[in-house]
C-alpha positions in Angstrom: 21.6 -10.1 10.1 18.9 -11.4 7.2 15.2 -12.6 7.7 14.6 -14.7 10.7 13.0 -17.9 9.4 11.4 -19.5 12.5 10.8 -23.1 12.3 7.9 -25.0 13.9 7.6 -27.2 16.9 8.8 -31.2 16.1 5.2 -32.6 15.7 3.6 -34.0 19.1 6.6 -31.8 21.0 5.4 -30.7 24.3 8.3 -28.9 26.8 9.0 -31.2 29.5 9.3 -28.6 32.4 6.8 -27.8 34.9 3.7 -25.6 34.4 5.1 -23.3 37.5 8.9 -22.9 35.8 7.6 -21.8 32.4 5.0 -19.4 34.0 7.8 -17.8 36.0 10.2 -17.8 32.5 7.2 -16.1 30.4 6.6 -13.6 33.3 10.0 -12.7 33.7 10.0 -11.4 29.9 6.5 -9.9 30.2 8.0 -7.7 33.3 10.6 -6.4 31.4 8.6 -5.2 28.8 6.0 -3.7 30.9 8.7 -1.8 33.2 10.4 -0.6 29.6 6.9 0.8 28.5 6.5 2.6 31.3 9.0 4.5 31.3 9.4 4.9 27.4 5.9 6.6 28.1 7.3 9.4 30.1 8.7 10.7 27.3 5.2 11.5 25.9 4.8 15.1 25.4 8.6 15.7 26.8 10.5 14.0 23.7 13.2 17.1 22.5 11.4 17.1 19.0 7.8 16.0 17.9 9.0 13.2 15.2 10.9 11.8 18.2 7.8 12.1 21.2 6.1 10.0 18.3 9.0 7.2 17.5 9.0 6.8 21.5 5.2 6.1 22.1 5.5 3.9 19.5 7.8 2.0 21.0 6.4 2.2 24.4 3.3 0.5 22.6 5.7 -2.2 21.0 6.3 -3.5 24.8 3.2 -2.9 25.8 1.5 -5.1 23.2 4.6 -7.7 24.1 3.6 -7.8 27.8 0.4 -7.5 27.2 0.9 -10.9 25.1 3.2 -12.6 27.3 1.4 -11.8 30.9 -1.9 -12.9 28.9 0.2 -16.2 28.5 1.7 -16.6 32.0 -2.1 -16.5 33.8 -3.0 -19.2 31.0 0.6 -21.3 33.2 -0.2 -20.5 36.2 -3.7 -21.5 36.1 -5.0 -19.4 39.1 -7.3 -17.1 37.1 -5.1 -14.0 37.2 -5.6 -12.0 34.1 -2.8 -9.7 32.5 -4.1 -6.8 34.7 -4.0 -8.8 37.8 0.0 -9.3 37.6 0.9 -6.2 36.1 -1.7 -4.1 38.9 -1.4 -5.8 41.6 1.2 -7.4 42.4 4.2 -5.8 44.5 7.7 -4.5 44.2 9.5 -8.2 44.9 7.3 -9.8 42.7 8.4 -8.5 39.9 10.9 -10.0 38.2 12.6 -7.7 35.6 15.9 -6.9 34.4 17.7 -3.8 36.8 18.2 -2.8 33.6 14.3 -1.6 32.4 13.8 -0.4 35.4 16.6 3.0 34.9 15.2 6.1 35.6 15.3 8.5 31.9 17.7 11.6 33.3 18.0 12.9 30.1 17.5 11.3 26.4 21.5 10.3 26.6 20.7 7.8 29.2 17.1 6.7 27.9 18.9 6.0 24.4 21.8 3.9 26.1 19.8 2.0 28.0 17.4 1.2 24.9 20.5 0.3 23.2 21.5 -2.3 25.4 18.3 -3.8 26.0 16.9 -3.7 22.1 20.6 -5.9 21.3 19.6 -8.0 23.7 15.8 -8.9 22.8 16.8 -8.7 19.4 19.1 -12.0 20.5 16.4 -13.5 22.4 13.4 -13.0 20.8 15.4 -14.7 17.4 15.8 -17.8 19.7 12.5 -17.9 21.3 10.8 -18.1 17.7 12.3 -21.8 17.8 11.0 -22.5 21.4 8.8 -25.6 21.0 5.8 -23.9 22.9 4.2 -22.4 19.6 2.5 -19.9 21.7 5.6 -18.4 23.3 7.2 -19.1 19.2 4.8 -17.2 17.8 5.4 -14.0 20.5 8.7 -14.0 20.5 8.4 -14.3 16.1 6.2 -10.9 16.5 8.6 -9.4 18.7 11.6 -9.9 16.9 10.4 -7.8 14.3 9.7 -5.1 16.1 12.7 -5.1 17.7 14.9 -4.7 14.6 13.1 -1.3 14.4 14.2 -0.5 17.8 17.5 -1.4 17.9 17.6 0.5 14.2 16.2 3.8 16.2 18.7 3.5 19.7 22.0 2.9 17.5 21.1 5.6 15.5 20.9 7.9 18.3 23.7 6.9 20.1 25.7 6.8 17.1 24.8 10.8 16.7 25.0 12.4 20.5 27.9 10.4 20.6 29.6 11.8 17.6 27.8 14.8 17.9 28.8 17.5 19.7 31.2 17.9 23.1 28.1 18.2 25.1 26.4 15.8 23.8 29.5 13.6 23.4 29.7 13.8 27.4 25.9 12.9 28.0 26.2 9.9 25.7 29.6 8.7 27.8 28.3 9.1 31.0 25.2 7.2 30.1 27.2 4.3 28.6 29.2 4.3 31.6 26.1 4.9 34.9 24.4 2.2 33.0 27.3 -0.7 31.9 27.2 -1.4 35.2 23.3 -3.6 34.8 24.4 -4.9 31.6 25.3 -8.5 32.9 22.3 -9.2 34.7 20.2 -10.0 31.3 22.9 -13.1 30.9 22.9 -14.6 34.0 21.0 -18.4 33.9 19.4 -19.4 36.8 17.1 -22.4 37.9 14.2 -21.4 35.8 16.4 -20.3 32.4 18.5 -23.6 32.6 15.3 -25.8 33.6 13.5 -23.9 30.1 17.1 -24.2 27.6 17.2 -27.7 28.4 13.9 -29.1 27.1 14.0 -26.7 24.3 11.0 -24.4 25.6 13.4 -21.3 26.5 16.8 -20.0 25.8 19.9 -19.9 27.8 20.5 -16.8 28.7 24.9 -17.2 29.3 24.8 -17.7 25.2 23.6 -14.6 24.3 26.1 -12.1 26.1 29.0 -12.4 23.1 26.2 -12.1 19.7 24.9 -9.2 22.3 28.5 -8.0 22.5 29.1 -8.3 19.3 26.1 -6.0 18.1 26.8 -2.8 20.6 30.8 -2.5 20.4 30.5 -1.8 17.0 27.8 1.4 17.5 29.7 2.5 20.3 32.9 2.7 18.5 31.0 4.2 15.8 29.6 7.0 17.9 33.8 7.7 19.7 32.6 6.1 22.9 34.6 4.0 25.2 33.7 0.7 26.8 33.5 1.2 30.5 36.2 -1.4 32.2 34.4 -1.2 35.7 34.3 -4.1 37.2 31.2 -3.7 39.0 27.6 -5.2 38.4 24.3 -4.6 39.7 22.5 -8.0 39.6 18.6 -8.9 41.6 16.1 -7.7 39.2 14.8 -11.7 38.6 15.0 -12.6 42.1 12.7 -9.7 42.9 15.7 -7.6 44.4 15.3 -3.8 42.8 17.0 -0.9 42.5 14.6 2.6 44.3 13.6 2.9 40.9 11.0 0.5 40.6 9.0 1.4 43.5 8.2 5.0 42.4 7.3 3.5 38.8 4.5 0.8 40.0 3.3 3.8 42.3 2.2 5.9 39.3 1.5 2.6 37.4 -0.5 0.5 39.3 -2.3 3.9 41.7 -5.4 3.8 40.0 -6.1 0.1 40.1 -4.9 0.0 43.8 -7.4 3.2 44.1 -10.2 1.7 42.3 -10.2 -2.4 43.0 -12.4 -3.7 40.2 -12.5 -0.7 38.0 -13.8 -1.7 34.7 -14.0 1.0 31.6 
């Protein structure tokens, strides 16, 4: 795709949805990136090569920056005085609304790259459309995130092809990762009341419209890698409603332990 043209909001236009819906909509995308940043950060000092160690750290920082911007804005929309740190460090597992795909463990490098390919392709479509939101703050966050997502997708797709079309062992691991994570790729495109309300007012995006272009991005990568798209009909959903896999609790325990052990701690 070529360079994206970001159209500004119509003069005088304001989102017509209520503040609670706007808060919940921004919060879920902040949660996606916060959890993903934590997962990617686990690779620091453990990646298979130094260059990749640095690359994953930088991608994690991109997602963390997106999370900070979104959670800060969510706190403003909520109007209860909660900061980005409050939203990140004091909520429980059931209060997080991230996609289940984001919280899946790294397991091995192939699993990480498969997870990233699926998420990167999704976020490319998401951010491009959100950059035309009639909320200028959300549109600005999305426009910056879209530029970062372009690199993220190039990085993950390159590795999926490299591993899938590599040795017998790397191909086996990559196919296994695709097979195990495919069940989580339906949830990003399932619209609920929050999505429908946000999309209906031009504030957000109807996620169901992203599935076809997402598949158009992912399919050629898997084909070039010599990988088979799974046909398993089983799907896992529930993250947007706070129903998570067992992995999120462990992730939050590690991420939040200092803030919970020393409430009010300042650097």
